[in-house]
C-alpha positions in Angstrom: 16.7 -6.8 18.0 14.3 -6.5 15.0 12.5 -9.7 14.1 12.6 -10.2 10.3 10.3 -12.5 8.4 10.4 -13.6 4.8 8.5 -15.6 2.3 6.3 -15.7 -0.8 2.5 -15.7 -0.5 0.4 -18.3 1.1 -0.8 -19.2 4.5 -3.4 -17.3 6.5 -3.9 -14.6 9.0 -6.8 -13.8 11.2 -8.5 -10.4 11.7 -8.4 -9.7 15.5 -5.3 -11.8 15.9 -1.7 -10.7 15.9 -0.9 -8.7 12.7 2.7 -8.9 13.6 5.8 -9.1 11.3 5.2 -12.1 9.0 1.6 -11.1 8.4 2.3 -9.6 5.0 3.4 -12.7 3.2 0.0 -14.3 3.9 -1.7 -11.5 2.1 0.1 -11.8 -1.3 0.0 -14.4 -4.0 2.7 -16.9 -4.8 5.5 -15.4 -6.8 5.6 -12.1 -4.8 8.6 -11.8 -2.5 7.8 -10.2 0.8 9.9 -9.2 3.8 8.8 -7.3 7.0 10.5 -6.4 10.2 9.5 -5.2 13.8 12.4 -2.8 13.9 15.3 -1.3 12.2 17.9 -3.3 10.4 21.6 -3.0 10.1 23.4 -4.4 7.1 24.9 -3.5 3.8 25.4 0.3 3.4 23.0 2.3 1.4 23.8 3.3 -2.0 25.3 6.8 -2.4 22.3 8.1 -4.2 20.1 6.8 -1.4 22.3 8.3 1.3 22.0 11.7 -0.4 18.3 11.6 -0.3 18.2 11.3 3.5 21.4 13.2 4.4 19.5 16.0 6.1 16.8 13.8 7.6 16.4 13.0 11.3 18.0 9.8 12.5 14.8 8.0 12.9 13.8 8.8 9.3 17.1 7.7 8.0 16.8 4.5 9.8 13.3 3.6 8.5 14.4 4.6 5.0 17.4 2.3 5.2 15.4 -0.6 6.7 12.7 -0.7 4.0 15.4 -0.7 1.3 17.3 -3.5 2.9 14.1 -5.5 3.1 13.4 -4.6 -0.6 16.8 -5.7 -1.7 16.3 -9.0 0.1 13.1 -9.4 -1.9 15.0 -8.6 -5.1 17.6 -11.2 -4.3 14.9 -13.8 -3.8 13.7 -13.0 -7.4 17.2 -13.2 -8.7 17.6 -9.5 -9.2 20.9 -7.8 -8.3 21.0 -5.1 -5.7 20.1 -1.7 -6.9 19.6 1.8 -5.5 15.9 2.4 -4.7 15.7 6.2 -4.8 12.6 8.3 -4.7 11.6 10.2 -7.8 10.5 13.8 -7.7 7.0 12.6 -6.8 8.3 10.7 -3.8 7.6 7.3 -5.3 10.5 4.7 -5.2 11.9 3.7 -8.5 12.2 -0.1 -9.1 14.8 -1.9 -11.3 13.6 -2.7 -14.8 11.5 -5.8 -14.9 10.2 -5.5 -11.4 7.3 -3.8 -9.5 7.3 -3.2 -5.8 5.9 -1.4 -2.8 7.2 -0.3 0.6 5.5 0.7 3.8 6.4 1.7 7.3 4.6 2.8 10.4 5.3 2.7 14.1 7.1 -0.6 14.9 6.8 -2.1 11.5 8.6 -1.9 8.1 7.8 -4.0 5.0 8.6 -4.5 1.3 7.1 -6.5 -1.5 8.5 -7.1 -5.0 7.5 -9.1 -8.0 8.7 -9.5 -11.5 6.6 -7.5 -13.9 5.9 -10.6 -16.0 3.9 -11.8 -12.9 2.3 -8.6 -11.7 1.4 -5.2 -13.1 1.7 -3.6 -9.7 1.9 -4.0 -6.0 0.5 -2.0 -3.2 1.1 -2.6 0.5 0.2 -0.4 3.5 0.5 -0.7 7.3 -1.3 1.4 9.9 -1.7 1.5 13.6 -4.6 -0.6 14.7 -6.7 2.1 16.0 -9.7 4.1 14.7 -9.3 7.2 12.5 -10.0 10.6 14.1 -13.5 11.6 13.2 -12.4 14.6 11.2 -10.2 12.4 9.0 -12.9 9.8 8.6 -15.2 12.4 7.1 -12.5 13.5 4.7 -11.5 10.0 3.3 -14.9 8.2 3.0 -18.1 8.6 1.1 -21.5 8.3 2.5 -21.8 4.8 1.2 -18.6 3.8 2.8 -19.6 5.3 6.1 -22.8 3.3 6.0 -20.9 0.1 5.4 -18.5 0.9 8.1 -21.4 1.3 10.6 -22.8 -2.2 9.6 -19.3 -3.8 9.9 -18.7 -2.3 13.3 -21.9 -3.7 14.6 -21.1 -7.1 13.2 -17.4 -7.2 14.2 -16.8 -4.4 16.7 -13.2 -5.5 17.4 -11.9 -4.5 14.0 -11.0 -0.8 13.4 -12.9 -0.9 10.0 -12.3 2.7 9.2 -8.5 2.3 9.5 -8.7 -0.8 7.3 -10.5 1.2 4.7 -8.0 4.0 4.9 -5.1 1.5 4.5 -6.9 -0.2 1.5 -7.1 3.1 -0.3 -3.5 3.7 0.4 -2.5 0.3 -1.0 -4.7 1.0 -4.1 -3.0 4.3 -4.7 0.4 2.7 -4.6 -0.8 0.5 -7.6 -2.6 3.3 -9.3 0.2 6.0 -9.4 3.1 3.9 -10.9 0.6 2.8 -13.6 -1.0 6.1 -14.4 1.6 8.7 -13.2 -1.4 10.7 -11.8 -2.7 11.7 -8.4 -5.9 10.2 -7.0 -8.1 11.6 -4.2 -9.6 9.7 -1.4 -13.1 10.5 -2.9 -12.1 9.1 -6.3 -12.1 5.5 -5.0 -14.4 3.5 -2.9 -13.8 0.3 -0.8 -16.2 -2.6 -0.4 -15.4 -5.2 2.2 -15.9 -8.9 1.9 -15.6 -9.8 5.6 -15.1 -13.3 6.9 -13.6 -15.3 9.8 -10.3 -15.8 8.0 -8.1 -13.1 6.3 -10.5 -10.5 5.0 -10.7 -9.3 1.5 -11.8 -6.1 -0.1 -12.4 -4.4 -3.5 -11.3 -0.9 -4.3 -12.8 0.7 -7.5 -12.5 4.2 -9.0 -15.7 6.2 -8.8 -16.9 9.4 -10.5 -18.1 12.6 -8.9 -16.1 12.8 -5.7 -17.9 15.0 -3.3 -14.9 17.4 -2.8 -14.0 17.6 -6.4 -15.7 21.0 -6.9 -13.0 22.6 -4.8 -10.2 21.3 -7.0 -8.6 23.0 -10.0 -9.4 19.9 -12.1 -13.0 19.5 -11.1 -13.8 17.6 -14.4 -11.5 14.7 -13.5 -13.1 11.3 -13.7 -11.2 8.4 -12.3 -13.5 6.0 -14.1 -12.5 7.5 -17.4 -8.9 6.3 -17.0 -9.9 2.7 -17.6 -8.2 1.7 -14.4 -9.8 -1.4 -13.0 -11.3 -2.3 -9.6 -8.7 -4.4 -7.7 -9.2 -7.0 -5.0 -6.9 -7.0 -1.9 -6.5 -8.6 1.4 -6.2 -7.3 5.0 -5.4 -8.4 8.5 -5.6 -6.6 11.8 -4.2 -7.4 15.2 -3.4 -5.7 18.5 -1.1 -3.3 17.0 -1.2 -3.3 13.2 -3.5 -3.2 10.3 -1.8 -4.5 7.1 -3.4 -4.3 3.6 -2.0 -5.6 0.3 -3.0 -5.6 -3.4 -1.4 -7.4 -6.2 -2.6 -6.4 -9.7 -2.2 -9.5 -12.1 -0.1 -9.2 -15.2 -2.0 -7.5 -18.0 -4.7 -6.1 -15.8 -3.7 -2.4 -15.8 -3.9 0.2 -18.5 -0.6 1.6 -19.7 0.2 5.2 -18.8 -0.6 6.4 -22.3 -4.0 4.9 -22.0 -4.9 6.6 -18.7 -6.9 9.8 -18.4 -5.2 13.2 -18.9 -6.0 14.9 -15.6 -6.0 13.7 -12.0 -5.8 14.9 -8.5 -5.0 13.5 -5.1 -4.0 13.6 -1.5 -2.7 10.0 -0.8 0.7 9.7 0.6 4.2 9.1 -0.7 7.2 9.2 1.6 8.9 5.9 1.0 
C-alpha cells in the first residue's frame, strides 16, 4: 500500500537521512500545500481530458500520471480550490487552475505535488531523483567547469551525498519555475547551481548565466538567460538512501512577467508530468 504524506512547509530533514515520502513538506515554506506518496494511489477517477492524454500510454505511465494528479488535487483542496483537470499543454507542462501555481514530480518509488495560491508565490519547482551519482557522460553535459570544481570540493567534505545528482535535480526544479514564467526553454548550461551545505537540510542558489559552453551548437546562439531579467532563486534539498528531493518556491512578485522576458531561449530540461 502506498504511504501518503501531507502538510504545509516547516520541520526539517537531514542530508544522508531518509529522504522518504514526507520529505517534501520540510523543504517548502508555509502556505505551500504538499503531498507525496511512496506508490500509486487509487481514488477519484481522472477527468475525461486527463484520461485522453494517457489513453495510449503503458499501464505504469497511466498510474504515475493519475497518482500525481490525485496528490495535486489534494493540495488544491487544502487551499480551498475545487477539483480541476490538470492536463498537459503542447509543451508537456501541466496547466494549473487560475489563481494557483504548482509543480509535479515522479521517479522510481516516489510521486509528489506542491501547489500554492499565486498571491503567495510566483512559481514552484519540485524534483525527485534516485539517490545515486549521475553517469559521467551526463555530468559533463549538465555542469560547467565551475560547478564541477565545486562538486569535487563537496564530495571530499561530505562523500556520502551524491552532489552531482542534487545539482541536476536543483536545475530541474529551477526550470519548473522558469518555464511557466517565461514560456521559453532553458539549457543546463544557461544556469549554475551554488550549494550552501550544512548539517541540516541543505540550501542552494540557482542563477542564470551567460555564455553557455554548448550554445555555439544551437540555432539561437545569441540567447542570454541573464537578459531575461529572471532572478537567482534559493531552494532546499534533502537526500537519503533512495531519493534526492529538491524544491524552489519563488516569492510573490519576484519573477518577471512573460512579456518582460527575453525573446529567444533554448533548452533540454524535461517535461513529462
